[in-house]
matplotlib code that plots the C-alpha trace (Angstrom):
import matplotlib.pyplot as plt

x = [10.2, 8.5, 9.5, 11.2, 9.0, 10.4, 9.8, 9.1, 9.4, 6.6, 4.2, 5.2, 5.9, 8.4, 11.5, 12.4, 9.8, 10.3, 8.4, 10.6, 9.7, 7.4, 9.3, 8.8, 11.8, 11.4, 13.8, 14.6, 17.9, 21.0, 22.7, 25.5, 24.3, 26.0, 25.7, 23.5, 23.2, 19.6, 20.4, 21.3, 22.4, 21.5, 22.4, 22.0, 23.2, 21.8, 24.7, 22.7, 23.2, 27.0, 29.1, 32.7, 33.9, 32.2, 33.9, 37.3, 36.9, 35.7, 38.5, 40.9, 39.3, 40.2, 43.3, 45.9, 44.8, 41.2, 42.3, 44.2, 41.2, 38.9, 41.1, 40.8, 37.2, 37.0, 33.4, 33.3, 29.9, 31.2, 34.3, 32.2, 29.9, 32.9, 34.4, 31.1, 30.3, 33.7, 33.8, 30.3, 31.5, 34.4, 32.2, 29.7, 32.4, 33.7, 30.2, 29.6, 33.0, 34.8, 38.1, 39.4, 37.6, 41.0, 42.4, 40.3, 42.2, 40.3, 41.1, 39.4, 37.7, 37.7, 34.9, 36.2, 34.0, 35.9, 36.1, 37.9, 41.5, 42.3, 44.7, 41.6, 41.5, 37.8, 34.5, 34.5, 31.0, 29.8, 29.2, 28.3, 28.2, 26.4, 26.5, 25.0, 25.8, 22.9, 22.8, 25.1, 24.3, 26.0, 24.8, 26.5, 25.4, 26.6, 25.7, 26.2, 24.5, 24.1, 22.7, 22.0, 20.8, 19.7, 18.1, 14.7, 14.2, 17.2, 17.4, 16.1, 18.2, 16.1, 19.2, 19.5, 15.8, 16.1, 18.3, 15.6, 13.5, 10.5, 7.9, 9.7, 10.0, 6.3, 5.6, 7.7, 6.1, 2.7, 4.2, 5.4, 6.9, 7.1, 5.5, 8.1, 11.0, 9.4, 9.2, 12.6, 14.4, 12.6, 13.8, 17.3, 18.0, 16.8, 18.9, 22.0, 21.6, 21.5, 24.5, 26.5, 25.6, 26.8, 29.9, 29.2, 28.5, 27.5, 29.2, 26.2, 23.0, 20.1, 17.2, 17.7, 16.4, 13.2, 10.9, 7.2, 6.1, 3.2, 3.6, 7.3, 8.5, 11.7, 12.4, 15.9, 16.5, 19.3, 22.4, 24.2, 27.2, 25.3, 22.0, 21.6, 21.7, 18.0, 17.6, 16.6, 14.8, 13.7, 17.3, 17.3, 15.4, 14.8, 13.6, 12.9, 13.2, 12.4, 15.1, 14.5, 12.7, 13.7, 15.8, 15.2, 17.2, 17.1, 18.7, 19.4, 20.4, 21.2, 19.3, 19.6, 18.0, 14.9, 15.1, 13.5, 15.5, 15.6, 16.8, 17.9, 17.5, 18.0, 19.4, 22.6, 23.3, 26.6, 27.6, 27.5, 29.7, 33.3]
y = [24.0, 21.6, 17.9, 16.1, 13.4, 9.9, 6.6, 3.5, -0.2, -0.8, 0.0, -3.4, -6.8, -7.5, -8.6, -5.4, -4.2, -0.4, 2.4, 5.2, 8.4, 6.9, 3.6, 0.3, -1.9, -5.4, -7.6, -10.0, -11.8, -9.7, -9.1, -7.0, -3.6, -0.3, 2.4, 5.1, 8.5, 7.8, 4.4, 3.1, -0.5, -2.1, -5.7, -7.6, -11.0, -13.2, -14.6, -17.7, -18.5, -18.1, -21.3, -21.6, -22.1, -18.8, -17.0, -18.4, -17.2, -13.8, -13.4, -13.8, -10.7, -8.4, -6.2, -7.2, -4.4, -5.5, -9.1, -7.9, -6.0, -8.9, -11.2, -8.7, -9.6, -12.1, -13.1, -15.4, -14.1, -10.5, -11.5, -13.3, -10.3, -7.9, -10.1, -10.6, -6.8, -5.8, -8.6, -7.5, -4.0, -5.1, -7.4, -4.6, -2.1, -4.6, -5.4, -1.7, -0.6, -3.7, -5.0, -7.4, -7.1, -7.5, -4.4, -1.7, 0.7, 2.9, 6.2, 7.5, 10.8, 13.2, 11.4, 7.9, 7.4, 5.4, 6.4, 5.0, 6.2, 8.8, 6.3, 4.6, 6.5, 5.8, 7.1, 6.9, 6.2, 6.8, 3.7, 2.5, -0.8, -2.0, -5.2, -7.0, -10.6, -11.9, -9.5, -7.4, -4.8, -2.5, 0.4, 2.1, 5.3, 8.3, 10.6, 10.4, 7.3, 5.7, 2.3, 0.9, -2.5, -3.4, -6.4, -5.0, -7.2, -5.9, -3.5, 0.0, 2.3, 5.1, 7.2, 7.3, 8.0, 11.0, 12.6, 12.2, 15.1, 16.2, 14.7, 11.4, 11.3, 11.9, 8.9, 6.7, 7.9, 6.6, 3.1, 0.2, -3.3, -4.5, -1.3, 0.8, -1.3, -1.1, 2.7, 3.1, 1.0, 2.6, 6.0, 4.7, 3.1, 6.1, 8.5, 6.3, 5.9, 9.7, 10.3, 7.7, 9.3, 12.7, 11.2, 12.5, 9.1, 8.9, 12.3, 13.9, 15.1, 12.7, 15.3, 16.1, 14.9, 14.5, 11.8, 11.3, 7.7, 6.4, 8.3, 8.6, 12.2, 13.9, 17.5, 18.9, 21.5, 24.1, 23.6, 26.3, 26.1, 25.9, 27.8, 27.2, 23.4, 22.8, 25.1, 22.2, 19.6, 17.7, 16.9, 13.7, 10.5, 7.9, 4.3, 1.5, -2.3, -5.5, -7.7, -10.7, -11.6, -9.6, -7.0, -3.5, -1.7, 2.0, 3.9, 7.6, 9.1, 12.7, 13.9, 17.7, 17.9, 16.1, 13.8, 10.3, 7.6, 3.9, 1.6, -1.7, -3.8, -7.5, -10.2, -11.8, -15.5, -16.3, -18.4, -15.3, -13.2, -13.0]
z = [62.1, 59.8, 60.0, 57.3, 55.6, 56.2, 54.5, 56.4, 55.5, 58.0, 55.2, 53.8, 55.1, 57.9, 56.2, 54.4, 51.9, 51.8, 50.2, 48.8, 47.0, 44.3, 44.1, 45.9, 46.2, 47.6, 49.5, 46.7, 46.1, 46.5, 43.1, 41.7, 40.4, 39.5, 42.2, 40.5, 42.2, 43.2, 44.6, 48.1, 48.3, 51.6, 52.6, 55.8, 57.0, 59.8, 61.8, 62.4, 58.7, 58.8, 59.2, 60.3, 56.7, 55.8, 58.7, 57.8, 54.2, 55.2, 57.7, 54.7, 53.0, 55.8, 56.1, 58.6, 61.0, 60.8, 61.5, 64.6, 65.8, 65.2, 67.3, 70.3, 70.7, 73.6, 72.7, 69.7, 68.6, 68.7, 66.8, 64.1, 63.7, 63.3, 60.6, 58.8, 58.7, 57.4, 54.8, 53.7, 53.2, 51.1, 49.1, 48.4, 47.4, 44.9, 43.7, 43.0, 41.8, 40.7, 42.0, 44.6, 48.0, 49.8, 48.0, 49.7, 51.9, 54.4, 56.3, 59.4, 59.8, 62.7, 64.5, 63.6, 60.6, 57.9, 54.2, 51.2, 50.9, 48.2, 46.6, 45.0, 41.7, 41.2, 42.6, 46.4, 47.6, 51.2, 53.3, 56.7, 58.6, 61.8, 63.7, 66.6, 67.6, 65.5, 62.5, 60.4, 57.8, 55.3, 53.2, 50.3, 48.6, 46.6, 49.5, 53.3, 54.7, 58.1, 59.1, 62.6, 63.6, 67.1, 68.9, 69.8, 72.9, 74.7, 77.6, 76.9, 79.1, 80.6, 81.1, 77.3, 76.8, 79.1, 76.4, 73.7, 72.5, 74.8, 72.4, 72.2, 76.0, 76.2, 73.9, 76.1, 79.3, 78.0, 77.2, 79.3, 78.8, 75.2, 73.8, 75.6, 74.2, 70.7, 70.7, 72.3, 69.7, 66.8, 68.1, 69.0, 65.6, 63.7, 65.8, 65.6, 61.8, 61.5, 63.8, 61.9, 58.5, 59.8, 61.3, 64.8, 66.3, 69.9, 70.5, 68.9, 70.5, 70.9, 70.9, 67.2, 64.9, 66.9, 65.5, 65.3, 64.6, 62.5, 60.2, 60.6, 60.5, 61.6, 62.8, 63.0, 65.7, 65.5, 67.6, 69.6, 67.3, 64.1, 64.2, 60.4, 60.7, 60.2, 57.2, 55.0, 57.1, 54.0, 53.0, 55.1, 54.3, 57.0, 56.5, 58.9, 58.3, 60.1, 58.6, 60.9, 64.1, 67.1, 65.3, 63.9, 61.2, 60.4, 57.5, 57.1, 53.8, 52.9, 49.7, 49.7, 46.2, 47.4, 44.4, 44.4, 46.2, 45.4, 48.2, 46.9, 50.1, 50.5, 52.7, 51.4, 51.4, 53.2, 50.2, 48.0, 50.2, 49.1]

ax = plt.figure().add_subplot(projection="3d")
ax.plot(x, y, z, "-o")
ax.set_aspect("equal")
plt.show()
């Protein structure tokens, strides 16, 4: 089975310059833009830049159920990241589609992946959010999309790595220390972005897609339940970003027509959110 070509921001500067199918899109200032079929809008926010006044304003953008869930976080940093990520999603939906950020209503799919409610009589894009205590991110696209952010200096559980594909385990077996963590979190963010795009989440398998690094390529293996799953391995695009020191970001986008893809990626200023 041939691997799917993947695109990597590592060809550019740390901070998010990414190379996409014939197009280079830099990490300039975030700005409003219509969501064209070939576009993915990706924004991230460093929590170190968020002040109490920003968090108070963003909290007011959330639905009552989201506010209740936010208040259940005992750790203030976790609560702040949850609030920021959900406010960023609402902001980006309004940026792309128009309307009040507070008006968006969401429904939950079978694996817990949220989507816009059918009551919104307008195009309903795909979206995904991710957050750590120090960084949050959101991606919006006209096709299934997944994003994952992770602190790259954290613990790399070997029990998780044991569920990776054989070739990936072989890469890790040759590495140690910082190199091991770097490889692990590259693989982990790519896999989680894919599982979030498909809606499977952590209930999905971790050995497919199987990734090769430098150059980045992905191979989809068939599952017992769906032997036809990898019939079009080129349908998925994968990108990597280094949005800030000590963190990785991966993006997975479904493009079954293999058309060019423009990723509009940028950090967002807290003052511009909401």
